[in-house]
C-alpha positions as CSV (number, residue, x, y, z in Angstrom):
1,X,31.1,22.5,5.3
2,X,29.7,19.3,3.8
3,X,29.5,17.8,7.3
4,X,27.6,20.8,8.6
5,X,25.2,20.7,5.7
6,X,24.6,17.0,6.1
7,X,24.0,17.6,9.9
8,X,21.5,20.4,9.0
9,X,19.6,18.1,6.6
10,X,19.5,15.3,9.2
11,X,18.3,17.8,11.8
12,X,15.4,18.9,9.6
13,X,14.5,15.3,8.8
14,X,14.6,14.4,12.5
15,X,12.4,17.3,13.4
16,X,9.9,16.3,10.7
17,X,10.1,12.7,12.0
18,X,9.3,13.8,15.6
19,X,6.6,16.2,14.4
20,X,4.9,13.5,12.3
21,X,5.2,11.1,15.2
22,X,3.4,13.6,17.4
23,X,0.6,14.0,14.9
24,X,0.2,10.2,14.6
25,X,0.1,10.0,18.4
26,X,-2.6,12.6,18.4
27,X,-4.5,10.7,15.7
28,X,-4.1,7.5,17.9
29,X,-5.3,9.3,21.0
30,X,-8.3,10.9,19.2
31,X,-8.8,7.9,16.8
32,X,-11.7,9.8,15.3
33,X,-12.7,12.1,12.5
34,X,-14.9,15.1,13.1
35,X,-17.9,12.8,13.1
36,X,-16.4,10.4,15.7
37,X,-15.5,7.7,13.1
38,X,-12.3,5.9,12.1
39,X,-13.2,7.2,8.6
40,X,-13.2,10.8,7.5
41,X,-15.4,11.2,4.4
42,X,-14.8,14.3,2.2
43,X,-15.7,17.4,4.1
44,X,-15.8,15.5,7.5
45,X,-12.2,15.8,8.6
46,X,-11.3,17.0,12.0
47,X,-8.2,19.0,12.9
48,X,-5.9,15.9,13.2
49,X,-7.0,14.5,9.9
50,X,-6.5,17.9,8.1
51,X,-2.8,17.7,9.2
52,X,-2.2,14.5,7.4
53,X,0.2,14.6,4.4
54,X,-1.2,16.0,1.2
55,X,-4.6,16.5,2.7
56,X,-7.3,17.2,0.2
57,X,-10.9,18.0,1.4
58,X,-12.3,16.0,-1.5
59,X,-10.5,12.8,-0.5
60,X,-11.7,10.3,2.1
61,X,-9.2,9.4,4.8
62,X,-9.0,6.3,7.0
63,X,-7.1,5.7,10.2
64,X,-4.2,3.2,9.7
65,X,-5.0,1.3,12.9
66,X,-2.8,1.9,15.9
67,X,-0.2,3.9,13.9
68,X,-2.6,6.8,14.2
69,X,-1.8,7.9,10.6
70,X,-4.7,9.1,8.4
71,X,-4.3,7.5,5.0
72,X,-6.2,8.2,1.8
73,X,-9.0,5.7,1.1
74,X,-7.1,4.6,-2.1
75,X,-3.3,4.6,-2.3
76,X,-0.6,4.0,-4.9
77,X,0.6,0.4,-5.2
78,X,4.2,0.3,-6.3
79,X,3.8,-2.1,-9.3
80,X,3.8,-0.6,-12.8
81,X,2.6,-3.8,-14.6
82,X,1.5,-2.2,-17.8
83,X,3.6,1.0,-17.9
84,X,5.0,-0.1,-21.3
85,X,1.7,1.1,-22.7
86,X,2.8,4.6,-21.7
87,X,6.6,4.2,-22.2
88,X,7.1,1.9,-25.1
89,X,10.1,-0.5,-25.0
90,X,10.8,0.3,-21.3
91,X,10.9,-3.4,-20.4
92,X,14.3,-4.8,-21.1
93,X,13.5,-8.4,-20.3
94,X,10.6,-10.5,-19.2
95,X,8.1,-8.8,-16.9
96,X,7.6,-5.4,-15.4
97,X,10.5,-5.6,-13.0
98,X,12.8,-5.4,-16.0
99,X,11.9,-1.8,-16.6
100,X,14.8,0.5,-17.4
101,X,14.9,2.6,-14.2
102,X,17.1,5.1,-15.9
103,X,14.8,5.7,-18.8
104,X,13.8,9.4,-19.0
105,X,10.3,8.5,-20.1
106,X,9.9,6.0,-17.2
107,X,11.2,8.4,-14.6
108,X,8.9,11.2,-15.9
109,X,6.0,8.8,-15.9
110,X,6.5,7.8,-12.2
111,X,7.1,11.4,-11.2
112,X,3.9,12.6,-12.9
113,X,1.8,9.8,-11.3
114,X,3.2,10.7,-7.9
115,X,2.5,14.4,-8.5
116,X,-1.1,13.7,-9.5
117,X,-1.5,11.5,-6.4
118,X,-0.3,14.4,-4.2
119,X,-2.7,16.8,-5.9
120,X,-5.6,14.4,-5.4
121,X,-4.9,13.8,-1.7
122,X,-3.5,10.3,-2.2
123,X,-0.8,10.2,0.5
124,X,0.7,6.6,0.7
125,X,3.0,4.7,-1.7
126,X,3.6,1.0,-1.1
127,X,7.0,0.0,-2.5
128,X,7.9,-3.7,-2.1
129,X,10.8,-4.4,-4.5
130,X,14.2,-2.8,-4.7
131,X,13.2,-1.3,-8.1
132,X,10.1,0.3,-6.5
133,X,12.0,1.6,-3.4
134,X,14.6,3.3,-5.6
135,X,12.1,4.6,-8.2
136,X,9.7,6.1,-5.7
137,X,12.4,7.6,-3.5
138,X,13.6,9.4,-6.6
139,X,10.1,10.5,-7.5
140,X,9.7,11.9,-3.9
141,X,13.0,13.8,-3.9
142,X,12.4,17.3,-2.5
143,X,8.9,16.4,-1.4
144,X,9.3,13.5,0.9
145,X,7.0,15.2,3.4
146,X,4.1,14.9,0.9
147,X,3.7,11.1,1.0
148,X,3.9,8.3,3.5
149,X,6.2,5.6,2.1
150,X,5.9,1.8,2.8
151,X,9.2,0.0,2.4
152,X,10.0,-3.7,1.5
153,X,12.9,-5.1,-0.4
154,X,11.4,-8.5,-1.0
155,X,14.4,-9.8,-2.9
156,X,16.3,-9.8,0.4
157,X,13.6,-10.4,3.0
158,X,11.8,-13.5,4.3
159,X,11.2,-15.2,1.0
160,X,14.9,-15.9,0.8
161,X,16.4,-18.4,3.2
162,X,19.5,-16.3,3.8
163,X,17.4,-13.4,5.0
164,X,15.4,-14.9,7.9
165,X,17.5,-13.6,10.8
166,X,17.2,-10.3,12.6
167,X,20.8,-9.3,11.5
168,X,20.2,-10.1,7.8
169,X,16.9,-8.3,7.7
170,X,18.4,-5.2,9.3
171,X,21.2,-5.4,6.8
172,X,18.6,-5.3,4.0
173,X,16.9,-2.3,5.5
174,X,20.2,-0.4,5.8
175,X,21.2,-1.4,2.3
176,X,17.8,-0.3,0.9
177,X,17.8,3.0,2.7
178,X,21.4,3.7,1.6
179,X,20.8,2.9,-2.1
180,X,17.5,4.8,-2.2
181,X,18.9,7.7,-0.2
182,X,16.2,7.4,2.4
183,X,16.5,8.9,5.9
184,X,13.6,6.8,7.2
185,X,10.7,4.7,6.1
186,X,7.2,5.4,7.4
187,X,6.2,1.7,7.4
188,X,8.6,-1.3,7.1
189,X,6.3,-4.2,6.1
190,X,8.5,-7.2,5.5
191,X,7.5,-9.5,2.7
192,X,7.0,-13.0,3.9
193,X,6.4,-16.2,2.0
194,X,2.9,-16.0,0.4
195,X,2.0,-19.0,2.7
196,X,3.7,-17.4,5.6
197,X,2.6,-20.3,7.9
198,X,5.5,-22.2,6.3
199,X,7.9,-20.1,8.3
200,X,9.0,-21.6,11.6
201,X,8.1,-19.7,14.8
202,X,11.8,-19.1,15.3
203,X,12.0,-17.4,11.9
204,X,9.0,-15.2,12.7
205,X,10.6,-14.3,16.0
206,X,13.7,-13.2,14.1
207,X,11.6,-11.0,11.8
208,X,9.8,-9.4,14.7
209,X,13.1,-8.7,16.3
210,X,14.3,-6.9,13.2
211,X,11.1,-4.8,13.1
212,X,11.4,-3.9,16.8
213,X,15.0,-2.9,16.5
214,X,14.5,-0.8,13.4
215,X,11.7,1.1,15.1
216,X,13.8,1.6,18.3
217,X,16.7,2.9,16.1
218,X,14.4,5.5,14.5
219,X,14.9,4.1,11.0
220,X,11.2,3.2,10.6
221,X,8.2,4.7,12.2
222,X,5.8,1.8,12.1
223,X,6.1,-1.9,11.4
224,X,4.2,-4.8,9.8
225,X,4.2,-7.5,7.2
226,X,2.9,-8.8,3.9
227,X,1.4,-12.3,3.7
228,X,-1.3,-14.1,1.8
229,X,-1.9,-16.6,4.6
230,X,-5.1,-15.6,6.5
231,X,-4.9,-18.0,9.5
232,X,-1.2,-17.2,9.9
233,X,-1.8,-13.4,9.6
234,X,-4.5,-13.8,12.4
235,X,-2.0,-15.7,14.6
236,X,0.7,-13.1,14.1
237,X,-1.6,-10.2,14.9
238,X,-2.7,-11.9,18.1
239,X,0.9,-13.1,19.0
240,X,2.8,-9.9,18.3
241,X,0.2,-7.1,18.7
242,X,2.6,-4.3,19.5
243,X,4.7,-5.0,16.4
244,X,2.1,-6.0,13.7
245,X,0.7,-2.5,13.2
246,X,0.2,-2.8,9.5
247,X,-0.6,-5.8,7.1
248,X,-0.5,-5.9,3.3
249,X,-2.7,-8.7,2.0
250,X,-5.0,-9.5,-1.0
251,X,-8.5,-8.1,-1.1
252,X,-10.3,-8.1,-4.4
253,X,-13.8,-7.3,-5.7
254,X,-14.7,-10.9,-5.0
255,X,-13.6,-10.9,-1.4
256,X,-16.3,-11.3,1.3
257,X,-15.9,-11.2,5.1
258,X,-16.7,-14.5,6.9
259,X,-19.5,-14.1,9.4
260,X,-17.4,-15.7,12.1
261,X,-13.7,-16.2,12.7
262,X,-12.7,-13.8,10.0
263,X,-9.1,-12.4,10.0
264,X,-10.9,-9.0,10.3
265,X,-12.0,-10.0,13.8
266,X,-8.3,-9.9,14.9
267,X,-7.7,-6.7,12.8
268,X,-10.5,-4.9,14.6
269,X,-9.6,-6.2,18.1
270,X,-5.9,-5.3,17.8
271,X,-6.4,-2.1,15.7
272,X,-4.3,-3.1,12.7
273,X,-4.1,-1.1,9.5
274,X,-4.8,-3.1,6.4
275,X,-3.7,-2.4,2.8
276,X,-5.5,-4.5,0.2
277,X,-3.3,-5.7,-2.7
278,X,-4.6,-7.0,-6.1
279,X,-7.9,-5.1,-6.0
280,X,-8.4,-5.8,-9.7
281,X,-7.2,-9.5,-9.5
282,X,-3.9,-8.7,-11.2
283,X,-5.6,-6.8,-14.0
284,X,-7.8,-9.9,-14.8
285,X,-10.9,-7.7,-14.2
286,X,-10.2,-5.6,-17.3
287,X,-11.2,-6.2,-20.9
288,X,-8.6,-3.9,-22.5
289,X,-4.8,-3.6,-22.2
290,X,-4.8,-0.3,-20.2
291,X,-3.6,1.8,-23.1
292,X,-5.2,5.2,-23.2
293,X,-6.7,4.6,-26.7
294,X,-8.0,1.1,-25.9
295,X,-11.6,0.6,-27.2
296,X,-12.4,-0.9,-23.8
297,X,-10.9,2.0,-21.8
298,X,-14.2,3.6,-20.7
299,X,-15.6,0.2,-19.6
300,X,-12.5,-0.7,-17.7
301,X,-12.5,2.7,-15.9
302,X,-16.0,2.0,-14.8
303,X,-15.2,-1.5,-13.6
304,X,-12.1,-0.2,-11.7
305,X,-14.3,2.4,-9.9
306,X,-16.9,-0.1,-9.0
307,X,-14.3,-2.5,-7.7
308,X,-12.8,0.2,-5.4
309,X,-16.3,1.2,-4.2
310,X,-17.1,-2.4,-3.4
311,X,-13.8,-2.9,-1.5
312,X,-14.2,0.3,0.5
313,X,-17.5,-1.0,1.9
314,X,-15.4,-3.0,4.2
315,X,-14.7,-0.4,6.8
316,X,-12.0,-2.5,8.5
317,X,-9.8,-2.2,5.4
318,X,-7.7,1.0,5.4
319,X,-7.2,1.2,1.6
320,X,-6.8,-0.8,-1.6
321,X,-3.4,-0.1,-3.3
322,X,-3.7,-0.4,-7.0
323,X,-0.8,0.2,-9.3
324,X,-1.4,3.1,-11.7
325,X,0.4,3.8,-15.0
326,X,-0.8,7.3,-15.8
327,X,-2.4,10.4,-14.3
328,X,-5.8,9.4,-15.8
329,X,-5.9,6.3,-13.7
330,X,-5.1,8.4,-10.6
331,X,-8.0,10.7,-11.5
332,X,-10.2,7.6,-12.0
333,X,-9.4,6.3,-8.5
334,X,-10.0,9.6,-6.9
335,X,-13.4,9.7,-8.7
336,X,-14.2,6.2,-7.3
337,X,-13.8,7.5,-3.8
338,X,-16.1,10.4,-4.4
339,X,-18.9,8.3,-6.0
340,X,-21.8,6.9,-4.1
341,X,-20.3,4.1,-2.0
342,X,-22.8,1.2,-2.2
343,X,-23.3,-0.3,-5.7
344,X,-26.9,-0.2,-7.0
345,X,-28.4,-3.5,-8.1
346,X,-27.4,-3.0,-11.8
347,X,-23.8,-2.1,-10.9
348,X,-23.5,-5.1,-8.5
349,X,-24.6,-7.4,-11.2
350,X,-22.2,-5.9,-13.7
351,X,-19.3,-6.2,-11.3
352,X,-20.2,-9.7,-10.3
353,X,-20.3,-10.8,-13.9
354,X,-17.0,-9.2,-14.7
355,X,-15.4,-10.8,-11.6
356,X,-16.8,-14.2,-12.5
357,X,-15.2,-13.8,-15.9
358,X,-12.0,-12.7,-14.3
359,X,-12.0,-15.8,-12.0
360,X,-12.7,-18.1,-15.0
361,X,-9.7,-16.6,-16.9
362,X,-7.2,-16.2,-14.1
363,X,-3.7,-17.3,-15.3
364,X,-2.1,-20.2,-13.4
365,X,0.1,-17.9,-11.4
366,X,-3.0,-16.0,-10.1
367,X,-5.2,-19.0,-9.2
368,X,-4.3,-18.5,-5.5
369,X,-6.5,-15.3,-5.6
370,X,-9.5,-17.6,-5.4
371,X,-8.5,-18.5,-1.9
372,X,-9.3,-14.9,-1.0
373,X,-13.0,-15.0,-1.9
374,X,-13.9,-15.5,1.8
375,X,-11.7,-13.8,4.4
């Protein structure tokens, strides 16, 4: 009986997998919203866009490059850096990755945030640690078809010397899917060294082999990588165009596209989806501590919306992926997408001043973000 039930569940999952693949293919073939664009603003969605997961007519959607998926213009980054402001004492050691994943308050917090994302039309979660993969898989239990899920288990991927072979990386994927009880991942975007150019070509080839095989086996639908190394990202996009479908990389409210030889030239040419991490410069943009009763909360909400609006002016970027610690922050991000896109002169000055202050006060472990002012 158990075998029959498991077979039934797997059959349903496989049908959904094939159905979603067909929709993505349709999106790839059409490649357009109702207005003939790679971007479907609120109220402009064509038939293919309206079939995306958790479609909301008030949300903007952007085509995730050659995957053909239509992704909300802002997505949920997996990090929960300041969730202790919502769930006191949830951190059991140093840093946010020490969160007690079994805490009832923590699990409810993550479930509620995901729920509000679904309600708002936000339809992608990027999980890049084992803690995130397990946490968000739990939060999606019974509603996996409502969100696209990006997978990376960085602790056992390319940043560790023992995990730079095709076999080892596939072992990480299998382990992660087993522990998180996942039938498949929508995007496997392997986390590389921040300066991924330090990897040998042979190591990159091994990574590409793992991505190709995982896709062939039906364990993942689409493939990509995470790197902070612009020249190397450009090289990988150009060298492995059929495998590098999605890239996660920094993009802040200070980032500007170079007039020539930008990484976005390769992104556009090879139709690559881009998720922008660290949109708020690792929270350095904010004046308060993100607690709901912070005296700077209203100011920080406004700065967050302006940063997202600025970032979305780059139409080659699919979506920024900020971490969010409560439903109010989800609402604020949805509001940012709805607001007038281009900043007026006063807003531009305010955001520039705030980012100058953020740059001046970046902690040592965030100084590398300054390398991403020109991309």
